[in-house]
C-alpha positions in Angstrom: 13.0 104.5 -175.4 11.4 103.2 -172.7 11.3 99.3 -172.2 9.0 97.3 -169.8 10.9 94.4 -168.1 9.3 91.2 -168.3 11.2 88.1 -166.9 9.3 84.9 -166.8 7.0 84.6 -163.8 9.1 81.7 -162.2 12.2 83.8 -162.3 11.2 87.4 -161.5 12.1 88.6 -158.0 10.1 92.0 -158.3 6.9 91.9 -159.9 5.3 95.5 -160.5 1.6 95.1 -161.2 0.3 96.8 -164.4 -1.3 100.2 -163.5 -3.6 102.0 -166.3 -3.7 105.3 -164.2 -1.0 105.6 -161.8 -1.3 108.0 -159.1 2.3 108.1 -158.1 5.4 107.5 -160.6 8.3 106.3 -158.6 11.7 107.2 -160.5 14.8 105.4 -159.3 18.2 106.5 -160.9 21.0 103.9 -160.8 24.8 104.3 -161.5 26.1 100.9 -161.6 24.2 100.2 -158.5 24.2 96.3 -158.4 21.8 94.1 -156.5 20.8 96.6 -153.9 18.3 98.1 -156.3 16.4 94.8 -156.1 15.9 95.3 -152.2 14.6 98.8 -153.1 12.1 97.6 -155.6 11.2 94.7 -153.6 10.2 96.8 -150.6 8.3 99.1 -153.1 6.3 96.3 -154.6 5.5 94.8 -150.9 4.7 98.1 -149.4 3.2 100.4 -151.9 -0.8 100.4 -151.7 -1.7 103.5 -154.2 -1.7 103.2 -157.9 1.8 103.6 -158.7 4.3 102.8 -161.7 8.3 102.3 -161.3 10.7 104.0 -163.7 14.3 103.1 -163.4 16.8 105.3 -165.3 20.0 103.1 -165.6 22.8 105.1 -166.3 25.9 103.5 -167.7 28.6 103.0 -165.2 32.2 104.7 -165.8 33.5 107.5 -168.2 32.7 105.6 -171.3 29.2 105.2 -172.6 27.6 101.7 -173.3 28.1 102.5 -177.1 32.0 102.2 -176.2 32.0 99.4 -173.6 29.4 97.2 -175.2 28.0 95.9 -172.0 25.9 96.8 -169.0 25.4 94.2 -166.2 23.3 96.3 -164.3 20.8 96.5 -167.0 20.9 92.7 -167.7 20.1 92.1 -163.9 17.0 94.4 -164.0 15.8 92.6 -167.1 16.3 89.1 -165.6 14.9 89.9 -162.3 12.0 92.3 -162.6 8.6 92.4 -164.3 6.7 95.4 -165.1 9.6 97.9 -164.3 9.7 100.8 -167.1 13.6 100.7 -167.6 15.3 103.7 -169.4 18.9 103.0 -170.7 20.6 106.4 -171.8 23.7 105.8 -173.5 25.4 108.4 -171.7 25.5 109.2 -168.0 22.7 111.6 -167.2 23.8 112.0 -163.7 21.4 112.3 -160.6 19.3 115.5 -161.7 19.2 114.6 -165.6 18.3 110.9 -165.0 15.3 112.0 -162.6 14.2 114.5 -165.2 14.1 111.9 -167.8 12.1 109.5 -165.9 9.8 112.3 -165.1 9.3 112.8 -169.0 7.9 109.4 -169.5 5.9 109.7 -165.8 2.2 109.4 -166.0 1.5 109.9 -162.1 0.1 113.1 -160.7 2.9 112.9 -158.1 6.6 111.9 -158.7 8.8 110.0 -156.1 12.2 110.6 -156.6 13.8 107.2 -154.7 17.4 106.3 -154.4 18.3 102.7 -155.2 19.8 102.2 -151.9 16.5 103.2 -149.8 14.4 100.5 -148.5 10.7 101.6 -147.6 8.2 100.0 -145.1 4.5 99.6 -144.6 2.6 102.7 -145.2 5.6 104.8 -146.4 3.7 106.6 -149.2 0.5 107.7 -147.7 2.1 110.3 -145.1 3.9 112.1 -147.9 0.8 112.2 -150.0 -1.1 113.7 -147.1 1.5 116.4 -146.7 0.9 117.7 -150.4 -2.6 118.3 -149.6 -0.9 121.7 -148.1 -0.5 123.8 -151.2 2.5 125.4 -149.4 4.4 122.2 -149.4 6.3 121.6 -152.5 8.6 118.8 -151.3 7.5 115.8 -148.8 10.3 113.8 -147.3 10.8 111.1 -144.5 13.5 110.8 -142.2 16.4 108.7 -143.0 17.7 105.8 -140.7 20.6 103.6 -140.9 20.2 99.8 -141.4 20.4 99.6 -137.5 17.6 101.7 -137.1 19.6 104.9 -135.7 18.7 108.2 -137.0 20.7 109.2 -140.2 19.0 112.5 -141.1 15.8 114.4 -140.1 16.2 117.1 -142.8 19.1 119.0 -143.7 20.4 122.5 -142.7 22.2 124.9 -145.0 25.1 127.1 -143.4 25.8 130.8 -144.5 28.9 129.3 -146.1 26.6 127.2 -148.4 27.8 123.6 -146.5 25.1 121.4 -145.3 24.5 119.3 -142.4 22.1 116.6 -141.5 19.9 117.1 -138.6 20.5 114.1 -136.4 23.9 113.5 -138.1 27.4 114.0 -136.6 27.2 117.8 -136.5 23.5 118.6 -135.4 21.6 116.8 -132.8 23.7 113.6 -133.2 21.2 110.7 -133.2 18.6 112.6 -131.3 15.5 110.9 -132.1 13.7 113.9 -130.5 14.0 115.6 -133.7 11.4 113.0 -135.4 8.5 115.6 -135.5 7.0 117.1 -138.6 8.4 120.6 -139.7 9.6 122.5 -142.6 13.3 122.3 -143.2 15.8 124.0 -145.1 16.0 121.1 -147.6 16.1 117.1 -147.2 18.4 114.7 -149.2 16.4 113.6 -152.4 16.9 110.2 -151.4 13.2 110.1 -150.9 11.2 112.9 -152.2 7.6 113.4 -153.3 6.6 116.2 -155.5 3.7 117.1 -157.8 4.7 116.4 -161.4 3.3 119.5 -163.0 5.2 121.8 -160.5 8.5 119.9 -161.1 8.0 120.4 -164.9 7.0 124.1 -164.4 10.2 124.7 -162.3 12.2 123.2 -165.0 13.5 120.3 -163.0 16.8 119.8 -161.5 19.5 122.4 -162.5 21.9 120.8 -165.1 24.4 123.2 -163.8 25.2 120.5 -160.8 25.7 117.5 -163.4 26.5 114.9 -162.7 25.7 115.0 -158.7 25.6 116.9 -155.5 23.9 120.0 -154.4 20.8 119.6 -156.9 18.5 118.8 -154.0 19.8 121.7 -152.0 19.3 124.1 -155.0 15.9 122.7 -155.8 14.8 123.2 -152.4 15.8 127.0 -152.3 14.3 127.6 -155.6 11.1 126.1 -153.9 11.7 128.8 -151.1 11.8 131.5 -153.8 8.4 130.5 -155.1 6.9 130.8 -151.8 6.6 127.0 -150.7 8.5 124.8 -148.4 10.2 121.5 -147.9 8.2 119.5 -145.4 9.5 116.7 -143.2 7.0 113.9 -142.7 8.2 111.8 -139.8 5.4 109.2 -139.6 6.9 106.7 -141.6 10.9 106.9 -141.9 12.7 105.0 -144.4 16.1 102.9 -144.4 18.9 104.5 -146.4 21.9 102.1 -147.1 24.2 105.1 -147.4 26.8 104.8 -150.1 25.3 101.5 -151.6 23.6 103.5 -154.5 26.8 103.0 -156.8 27.9 106.9 -157.1 30.2 106.7 -153.9 31.7 110.0 -152.8 33.7 112.1 -155.1 35.3 114.9 -153.0 36.3 117.0 -156.3 32.9 116.6 -157.7 31.3 117.7 -154.6 33.8 120.6 -154.2 32.8 121.8 -157.7 29.1 121.5 -157.0 29.7 123.4 -153.6 31.2 126.2 -155.7 28.3 126.4 -158.0 25.9 126.3 -155.3 27.6 129.4 -153.5 27.6 131.3 -156.9 24.1 130.6 -157.7 22.7 131.4 -154.4 25.3 133.8 -153.0 22.2 136.0 -152.1 20.1 133.4 -150.5 23.1 132.5 -148.2 23.6 135.9 -146.8 22.2 136.2 -143.2 22.0 132.3 -142.7 23.2 131.0 -139.6 26.8 130.3 -139.3 28.1 126.8 -138.0 26.7 125.9 -134.6 28.7 126.4 -131.6 26.5 124.7 -128.9 22.9 123.8 -128.4 21.4 127.3 -128.9 23.4 127.5 -132.2 22.2 124.0 -133.4 18.5 125.2 -132.4 19.1 128.5 -134.4 20.2 126.7 -137.6 17.3 124.3 -137.4 14.6 126.9 -136.6 15.8 130.0 -138.4 13.0 130.1 -140.8 10.2 129.9 -138.0 8.6 133.3 -137.5 7.1 132.2 -134.2 8.3 130.3 -131.4 6.3 129.0 -128.6 7.3 126.8 -125.7 5.2 125.3 -122.9 7.0 123.7 -120.0 5.5 121.4 -117.4 7.4 121.2 -114.2 8.0 117.9 -112.4 5.3 117.1 -109.7 2.4 118.5 -111.9 -0.7 116.3 -112.0 -1.4 114.1 -114.9 -4.4 116.1 -115.9 -2.3 119.3 -115.9 0.2 117.7 -118.2 -2.4 116.4 -120.7 -4.1 119.8 -120.6 -0.6 121.3 -121.5 -0.2 118.9 -123.9 -3.6 119.1 -125.9 -3.1 123.1 -125.9 0.2 122.7 -127.5 -0.9 120.1 -129.9 -3.8 122.5 -131.1 -1.3 125.2 -131.4 1.2 123.1 -133.5 -1.7 122.0 -135.6 -2.9 125.5 -136.1 0.5 126.8 -137.0 2.5 124.4 -139.1 4.9 127.0 -140.1 5.8 127.8 -136.5 8.0 126.1 -133.9 5.8 125.0 -131.1 7.5 123.0 -128.1 6.3 121.2 -125.3 8.7 120.4 -122.3 7.7 117.6 -119.9 9.9 116.5 -116.8 9.6 112.8 -117.4 8.8 110.5 -120.4 6.2 108.3 -118.8 3.5 111.0 -118.4 2.7 110.8 -122.0 1.7 107.7 -123.8 3.1 106.4 -127.3 -0.1 107.6 -129.0 0.5 111.0 -127.5 3.9 111.2 -129.1 2.9 109.9 -132.3 0.1 112.5 -132.5 2.7 115.3 -131.5 5.2 114.0 -134.3 2.4 114.3 -136.9 1.3 117.7 -135.8 4.7 119.1 -135.9 4.9 119.4 -132.0 8.4 119.2 -130.6 8.2 117.2 -127.4 11.2 117.5 -125.0 11.8 115.5 -121.9 14.3 117.2 -119.5 14.9 119.7 -116.7 12.4 122.5 -117.4 14.8 125.2 -116.0 17.8 124.1 -118.3 15.6 123.8 -121.2 13.9 127.2 -120.9 17.2 128.8 -120.1 18.6 127.3 -123.5 15.4 128.3 -125.6 15.8 131.9 -124.3 19.2 132.6 -126.0 19.1 135.9 -127.7 20.4 134.0 -130.7 17.4 132.1 -131.2 14.8 135.0 -131.2 11.8 135.8 -129.4 10.0 133.0 -127.2 6.4 132.9 -126.0 6.9 131.0 -122.8 4.4 129.2 -120.4 5.4 127.2 -117.5 3.2 125.2 -115.2 3.8 122.9 -112.2 5.3 123.1 -108.9 8.3 125.5 -108.8 12.0 124.5 -108.0 11.7 126.0 -104.6 9.0 123.4 -103.6 10.9 120.6 -105.0 13.9 121.6 -103.0 11.6 121.9 -100.0 10.6 118.5 -100.7 13.9 117.1 -101.0 15.4 119.0 -97.7 12.3 117.6 -96.0 13.2 114.1 -97.1 16.8 114.1 -96.4 15.9 115.7 -92.9 13.4 113.2 -92.1 15.9 110.3 -93.1 18.7 111.9 -90.9 16.6 112.3 -87.8 15.3 108.6 -88.2 18.8 107.5 -88.3 19.8 109.5 -85.5 16.8 108.4 -83.3 17.3 104.7 -84.2 21.3 105.1 -82.9 20.1 107.1 -79.9 18.0 104.1 -79.0 20.9 101.8 -79.5 23.2 104.0 -77.4 20.7 104.0 -74.5 20.2 100.2 -74.7 22.2 97.2 -73.8 23.6 97.3 -77.4 25.3 100.4 -76.6 27.2 99.1 -73.9 31.0 99.6 -74.4 32.4 96.1 -75.5 36.1 94.7 -75.4 36.7 95.4 -79.1 35.5 99.0 -78.9 37.5 99.4 -75.6 40.7 98.4 -77.6 40.2 101.1 -80.0 40.1 103.5 -77.1 43.2 101.9 -75.3 45.2 101.9 -78.5 44.7 105.7 -78.7 46.4 105.8 -75.2 49.2 104.0 -76.7 49.6 106.3 -79.8 49.7 109.2 -77.3 52.3 107.3 -75.2 54.6 107.3 -78.4 53.9 103.8 -79.7 52.6 103.8 -83.1 50.8 100.3 -83.8 50.1 99.3 -87.5 47.8 96.3 -86.9 45.4 95.1 -84.2 47.8 93.8 -81.6 47.4 90.0 -80.9 46.0 89.2 -84.0 48.3 90.7 -86.5 45.8 91.7 -88.9 43.2 94.9 -89.2 44.3 98.2 -89.3 44.2 100.5 -86.2 42.8 103.1 -88.1 40.1 104.6 -85.9 42.5 104.7 -82.8 44.6 107.2 -84.8 41.6 109.3 -85.3 40.4 109.2 -81.6 43.6 109.9 -80.1 43.3 113.8 -80.5 40.1 113.8 -78.8 41.5 111.7 -75.8 44.5 114.1 -75.7 42.1 117.2 -75.3 39.0 115.8 -73.6 39.7 112.5 -72.1 38.3 109.0 -72.7 34.4 109.0 -73.4 32.3 106.2 -74.5 29.7 108.0 -76.8 32.5 110.1 -78.7 34.4 106.9 -79.1 31.2 105.3 -80.8 30.5 108.6 -82.8 33.8 107.7 -84.9 32.0 104.7 -86.1 28.7 106.6 -86.7 30.5 109.2 -88.7 32.0 106.5 -91.1 28.9 104.9 -91.5 27.2 108.2 -92.5 30.2 108.6 -94.9 29.6 105.3 -96.5 25.8 106.2 -96.8 26.7 109.2 -98.7 29.0 107.1 -101.1 26.2 104.5 -101.5 24.0 107.3 -102.6 26.4 108.5 -105.1 27.1 105.0 -106.6 23.2 104.6 -106.9 23.0 107.9 -108.5 25.5 107.0 -111.0 24.1 103.6 -111.8 20.7 104.9 -112.5 22.1 107.6 -114.7 24.0 105.1 -116.7 20.9 103.2 -116.7 19.0 106.1 -118.3 22.0 107.0 -120.5 21.4 110.5 -120.2 21.0 113.5 -117.9 18.4 113.1 -114.8 15.2 114.9 -116.3 12.8 112.7 -114.3 14.9 112.7 -111.2 15.0 109.0 -111.1 18.7 109.0 -110.4 18.2 111.5 -107.4 15.4 109.5 -106.1 17.9 106.3 -106.3 20.4 108.3 -104.5 17.9 109.3 -101.7 16.7 105.8 -101.5 20.1 104.1 -101.4 21.4 106.8 -99.0 18.3 106.4 -96.5 18.2 102.7 -96.6 22.1 102.6 -95.7 21.7 105.3 -93.1 18.4 103.9 -91.3 20.5 100.6 -90.9 18.7 97.4 -90.3 19.1 94.7 -87.8 22.5 94.1 -86.4 24.1 96.2 -88.6 22.5 99.1 -86.7 24.3 98.1 -83.8 27.7 97.8 -85.7 27.1 101.3 -87.0 27.5 102.7 -83.4 30.3 100.4 -82.5 34.1 101.5 -83.1 35.5 98.1 -84.1 38.5 99.7 -85.8 37.5 98.9 -89.3 34.0 97.8 -89.8 32.4 101.4 -90.5 35.2 102.9 -91.9 36.2 99.7 -94.0 32.8 99.9 -95.4 33.2 103.5 -96.4 36.6 102.9 -98.1 35.5 99.8 -100.1 32.4 101.6 -101.2 34.7 104.6 -102.3 36.7 102.0 -104.2 33.7 100.7 -106.1 32.8 104.4 -107.0 36.3 105.0 -108.3 36.5 101.7 -110.3 33.3 103.0 -112.1 35.1 105.9 -113.3 38.3 104.2 -114.4 36.4 101.7 -116.6 34.1 104.3 -118.1 36.3 107.2 -119.1 37.8 106.8 -122.3 41.3 107.7 -121.0 41.4 107.5 -117.3 45.1 108.5 -117.0 47.1 107.2 -114.1 45.8 109.3 -111.4 42.2 107.5 -111.0 43.6 104.3 -111.1 46.2 105.2 -108.5 43.6 106.3 -106.3 41.5 103.3 -106.8 44.8 101.3 -105.9 45.3 103.4 -102.7 41.6 102.8 -101.7 41.9 99.2 -102.4 45.1 98.7 -100.5 43.8 100.8 -97.5 40.5 98.5 -97.5 42.8 95.3 -97.6 45.0 96.5 -94.7 41.7 97.5 -92.6 40.4 94.0 -92.9 41.2 91.1 -95.2 37.5 90.3 -95.4 37.2 93.3 -97.7 39.1 91.3 -100.4 35.7 89.8 -101.0 34.6 92.9 -102.8 37.9 94.3 -103.7 39.1 91.3 -105.6 36.0 91.3 -108.0 36.1 94.9 -108.5 40.0 95.2 -109.4 39.6 92.1 -111.8 36.7 93.7 -113.6 38.8 97.0 -114.0 41.9 95.1 -115.1 40.1 93.0 -117.6 38.2 96.1 -119.0 41.4 98.1 -119.1 43.9 95.2 -120.2 45.4 97.0 -122.9 46.3 100.0 -120.8 49.4 99.5 -119.0 49.3 102.6 -117.2 45.9 101.7 -115.7 47.5 98.3 -114.5 50.3 100.4 -113.1 48.5 103.1 -111.3 46.2 100.3 -109.6 49.1 98.3 -108.7 51.3 101.2 -107.5 48.5 102.8 -105.5 47.5 99.6 -103.9 51.3 99.1 -102.5 50.9 102.6 -101.2 47.6 102.0 -99.6 48.5 99.0 -97.7 52.5 99.9 -97.3 52.5 100.1 -93.5 51.0 97.0 -93.4 53.4 95.2 -95.6 56.4 96.8 -94.1 55.2 95.7 -90.7 54.9 92.2 -91.9 58.3 92.2 -93.5 60.0 93.5 -90.5 58.0 91.1 -88.1 58.3 87.9 -90.2 54.9 87.9 -91.8 52.7 87.2 -89.0 49.5 88.2 -90.8 49.8 85.0 -92.8 48.9 82.7 -89.8 45.4 82.4 -88.8 45.0 83.3 -84.9 42.4 80.7 -84.6 41.2 77.6 -86.2 37.8 77.2 -87.0 35.8 74.2 -87.8 33.6 73.8 -91.0 34.2 73.4 -94.7 33.9 76.0 -97.4 30.2 75.0 -98.2 29.4 75.1 -94.7 30.5 78.8 -94.7 28.9 79.8 -97.9 25.6 78.4 -96.8 25.9 80.1 -93.5 26.4 83.3 -95.1 23.4 82.9 -97.4 21.1 81.4 -95.0 22.0 83.1 -91.7 24.3 86.2 -92.1 22.4 88.2 -94.5 19.0 87.7 -92.9 20.8 88.6 -89.7 22.4 91.6 -91.1 19.1 92.9 -92.4 17.3 92.4 -89.1 15.2 89.5 -90.1 17.0 87.0 -87.7 18.2 87.7 -84.1 21.5 86.8 -82.6 20.1 83.2 -81.9 19.3 83.3 -85.7 15.6 83.1 -84.9 13.4 84.5 -87.3 12.1 87.9 -86.0 8.8 87.9 -87.6 8.2 84.1 -87.3 8.9 80.9 -89.4 6.9 82.0 -92.3 6.6 85.6 -93.0 10.7 86.0 -92.2 11.7 83.9 -94.7 9.0 85.1 -97.3 10.5 88.7 -96.6 14.0 87.4 -97.2 13.1 85.9 -100.5 11.5 89.1 -101.4 14.7 91.1 -100.3 16.9 88.5 -102.6 14.5 89.0 -105.7 14.4 92.8 -105.3 18.2 92.8 -105.1 18.4 90.6 -108.3 15.6 92.6 -110.1 17.6 95.8 -109.4 20.8 94.3 -110.8 19.2 93.2 -114.0 17.6 96.5 -114.3 20.7 98.2 -114.0 22.8 96.0 -116.4 20.1 95.8 -119.1 19.5 99.6 -119.3 23.0 100.6 -119.2 25.7 100.5 -122.0 28.8 101.6 -120.0 31.4 98.9 -119.0 31.1 99.9 -115.5 27.7 98.1 -115.7 29.5 94.9 -115.0 31.0 95.8 -111.6 27.7 95.6 -109.6 26.6 92.0 -110.7 30.4 90.6 -110.3 30.7 92.0 -106.9 27.3 90.6 -105.7 28.1 87.1 -107.2 31.4 86.8 -105.9 31.4 88.5 -102.5 30.2 85.7 -100.6 32.2 82.8 -102.5 35.1 84.7 -101.8 34.3 85.5 -98.3 33.8 81.8 -97.8 37.5 81.3 -98.5 38.2 82.8 -95.1 37.5 80.3 -92.3 37.4 82.9 -89.3 34.3 84.5 -91.1 31.9 81.8 -90.4 30.1 83.2 -87.5 26.8 84.2 -88.9 25.6 85.3 -85.5 28.2 88.2 -85.5 26.5 91.0 -87.9 29.6 92.7 -88.4 30.4 90.7 -91.3 27.4 91.9 -93.4 29.3 95.2 -93.9 31.2 93.5 -96.6 28.2 93.2 -98.9 25.9 95.8 -97.4 26.7 98.7 -99.7 26.4 96.8 -102.9 23.0 95.0 -102.0 21.6 98.4 -101.1 22.6 99.9 -104.3 20.8 97.0 -106.1 17.7 97.4 -103.8 17.6 101.0 -104.5 17.3 100.6 -108.3 14.5 98.1 -107.9 12.8 100.7 -105.6 13.1 103.4 -107.9 11.8 101.3 -111.0 8.7 100.3 -109.0 8.2 103.9 -108.2 8.4 104.6 -111.9 5.9 102.0 -112.7 3.4 103.1 -110.2 3.9 106.9 -111.5 3.2 105.8 -115.1 -0.1 104.3 -113.8 -1.4 107.6 -113.3 -2.7 108.0 -117.2 -6.2 109.3 -118.3 -8.9 106.9 -117.6 -6.9 105.2 -114.5 -6.2 107.6 -111.6 -6.2 111.3 -112.9 -6.0 112.7 -109.5 -2.5 111.1 -108.7 0.4 112.9 -109.9 3.3 111.1 -111.1 5.4 112.6 -107.9 2.3 111.4 -105.7 2.5 108.0 -107.3 6.2 107.8 -106.6 5.8 109.2 -103.1 3.4 106.4 -102.4 5.6 103.6 -103.8 8.7 105.0 -101.8 6.5 105.4 -98.9 5.4 102.0 -98.9 8.9 100.7 -99.3 10.1 102.8 -96.4 7.3 101.6 -94.1 8.3 97.9 -95.1 11.9 98.7 -94.3 11.0 100.3 -91.1 8.3 97.6 -90.0 10.0 94.6 -91.2 13.8 95.1 -91.2 14.6 98.1 -88.5 11.5 98.1 -86.1 11.6 94.7 -84.7 15.2 95.0 -83.7 14.8 98.3 -82.3 11.6 97.3 -80.4 13.9 94.6 -78.5 16.3 97.5 -77.8 13.7 100.0 -76.5 12.5 97.3 -74.0 16.2 97.4 -72.6 16.6 101.2 -72.5 17.0 102.1 -69.0 19.6 105.1 -68.3 23.0 104.8 -69.4 24.2 101.2 -70.3 27.6 102.1 -69.4 27.0 103.3 -66.0 28.0 99.8 -64.2 31.5 99.7 -66.2 32.1 103.4 -65.0 31.1 102.4 -61.5 33.6 99.4 -61.4 36.3 101.7 -62.7 35.6 104.3 -60.0 35.8 101.8 -57.3 38.9 100.5 -58.5 40.5 103.9 -58.7 39.0 104.9 -55.3 40.7 101.9 -53.6 44.0 103.5 -54.9 44.6 100.4 -57.1 45.9 101.2 -60.6 46.1 97.7 -62.2 43.3 95.4 -63.1 43.4 91.7 -64.4 40.6 89.4 -65.5 38.7 88.3 -68.3 39.0 89.9 -71.7 35.4 91.3 -72.2 35.4 93.1 -68.8 39.1 94.0 -68.4 39.4 96.3 -71.6 36.1 98.2 -70.9 37.4 98.9 -67.4 40.7 99.7 -68.7 39.4 102.4 -71.1 37.0 104.2 -69.0 39.8 104.3 -66.4 41.1 107.0 -68.9 44.9 106.1 -68.3 44.6 105.9 -64.5 44.2 102.0 -64.9 46.4 99.7 -66.6 44.6 96.1 -67.7 45.6 92.7 -68.8 43.8 89.5 -69.8 43.8 86.1 -68.4 44.4 83.2 -70.9 43.0 82.1 -73.2 42.1 85.4 -75.0 44.9 86.8 -77.1 47.2 89.4 -75.4 46.5 93.0 -77.3 48.9 95.0 -75.2 52.1 93.0 -74.3 53.9 96.0 -72.3 50.7 96.6 -70.5 50.3 92.7 -70.0 53.9 92.4 -68.7 53.4 95.2 -66.4 50.1 93.9 -64.6 51.7 90.4 -64.6 54.8 91.7 -62.7 52.6 93.1 -60.1 50.6 90.3 -59.6 53.7 88.3 -59.1 55.0 90.9 -56.6 52.2 92.5 -54.9 49.0 90.8 -55.8 47.2 92.7 -53.3 47.6 95.8 -55.5 45.7 94.1 -58.6 41.9 94.1 -58.8 40.2 91.2 -60.8 37.0 91.6 -63.0 35.0 88.7 -64.4 31.6 88.2 -66.4 29.3 86.3 -64.3 29.4 83.2 -66.6 33.4 83.1 -66.4 33.7 84.0 -62.8 36.6 81.9 -61.3 37.8 82.3 -57.9 40.5 79.7 -58.6 42.3 81.9 -60.7 42.8 84.5 -58.2 46.3 84.9 -57.0 45.2 85.4 -53.3 42.5 83.2 -51.3 39.0 84.3 -52.2 38.4 85.5 -48.6 41.2 88.2 -49.3 38.9 89.8 -51.7 35.8 91.9 -51.4 33.7 90.1 -54.2 31.0 92.6 -55.7 28.6 92.2 -58.5 27.9 95.6 -60.4 25.7 95.1 -63.1 27.1 92.3 -65.3 30.5 92.6 -63.9 32.0 90.7 -61.0 34.7 92.8 -59.2 37.3 91.2 -56.9 38.9 94.1 -54.8 41.7 93.0 -52.4 40.3 93.4 -48.7 43.4 95.5 -47.9 42.4 98.3 -50.5 38.7 97.9 -50.5 36.8 101.1 -49.6 
């Protein structure tokens, strides 16, 4: 006989108010459930607003009946802690179906809600289920089930041809896909929370006792509902939380196998023709939608106006509302074009809304396995998008080419001594001497000389091709930076790139890196042996590091490649340790339990810098000795980098460290630049979930503190050192720019700027950033160079070399900054040597020239800069020379040989 619990008011944890005429009878069947049922009943009492009653059927736990055990703590718990609950206490375990049917026998409500004792409901949970039963075709209304952490556990269930079942949103079908949360008919839904009409349940005969004590009663019931011409409706407006397994019944595999056998036997005819287990997306869609007679898909391509998107949405919404048994799907290229209210309306109407690439989605839905499809596609065609992309890339490439043409035609394009060294070293390589490091300094790989040597062998020494080596490496670095930005933003979105954000980030990052600002623009055309090439190598190491830390099993090959890139970067210039050390530390910490990752990185690193290490070992480790002593403390260097170097590298300060745009606007733009970089890092880290999200912030936080360890790098006026941090600053900046563009695109909602498409909004935002970049960071530096553009800036140095050769002289001596350029353009017809105090780069050439000076000084020409012109250093009296000033070079030709 039923009893109504009635604990004293001060001890009752759950109070169900009396209800003379309940609309809904909530039946909860327990089986040794414990206190979890109190959480269920508490949520029901707190969130149920329609007239209701609660009936708990408390099955005795275990194989023995209560009559045999003499105790039942679950019942005592309910009696002590609840008030107003109708408690049924059968002496035998009635099972799931029998327990619910027993509860229905005493139910008074027009509707019955079967609720598991481990389900927690929330505000407004019952009203959408009641509304669904307004449709007489709907026999069962059920909400989605969520795990306690809010992730999707089940959005209905599918039945395979073999009788097995799978939760939609579970591990087998659309795992965790919140896009499945739209109202629709389903094969069945777990009876953890069902709403049915009481009289229909009774007429149907309740649950089939052949499945006693548990499993497959709900699937059997749903198929019997289908036989009656009715459906099970998933109602997604108010999901409930299901503490799976906490209801006390557990998972008895033997019991489940027995129930499956019964199910197959009872419904053998029903299972014929049902879909098999899915083998991909098409199979999963077929399984979910096999009962739909009609499928309609409307797709809106990226670039369509906001008005077009919303017209398509309203049309699809009306179609879904009018055809609740059909599958109506809307595909949009990006999430931001529809509001949260739009998506809620779509879910309630049964409209499936997908965000993704239109062509890929349409191709998947046109699979012959899924059946016929009514298809409508609106918006710009892929060819138009490709044309836009090609036009954008072309504009970026041309902008960078024009900027570098200006540099090469200006004073900044003049061949300097360091570049000339790169070319002269190629002469040495062709002569059979194979250097490992920069002569006279004992560090920095002579990497670019080896690449230039074949050109010299075929075409001879030329300035512009020499400089194009650096430009080529800069272009390669820009491509790697674009790849990193794409990877970072795809990671931030944690999915494919349907809205194109990652593609835009790659375009922005590659463009900002290629259309290079300030002092770095000049560096990008200067063959300094390792600046452009080193930047490309360290960026590649960063890209490889992301893959090593993100892949579940990176093997040893990827770590080995990362090690080679890192070792090569260290050999190219020790300053690249400023980024390589933080990158490798993150990799080794994240992969600390994978010895083969450590081994791959270490072995690869040794291979990458093996020429450098072997050369040092043979020559007594000269690279450990600093070539110069530089004044200043660690704090001085760190302050200099942040205060002077970064704005100098980005074109906000000139070589004299004067603010290019004035003492107010310049610092303001610098602050905005740093803020944008910080915002980009924060956005990327917050949205990403991969271990590689740590790399970008760690590198940007560590780069300047590590750089400050190297005293020779204090010179902020030399923009070369900006290459160390430049790729990573650009990646962070591109994330911020794309995020800004997305914010602008989302502003084009109804009621605001309906004429602005999301694509146009992004274009406006990116265009504004591009204009700021060109106007404030690139333009001022270029404007100064344009004023200095007057023919070939290297014509004077060529004239100097020509006059020396015309005089019959083959040796030249003098200041470092003039001897090496003259030596290079002499194209192996001249041999140069430098006067103290500059380091001797080429000892053999130095000895050769000094020997000629000692024995035949009249066979040696001298070159100086105007500011270090010192006749006292000439081996012959000044009047023995013909002094000529050619451009900014002072040439001393012995009178006996002067033409």
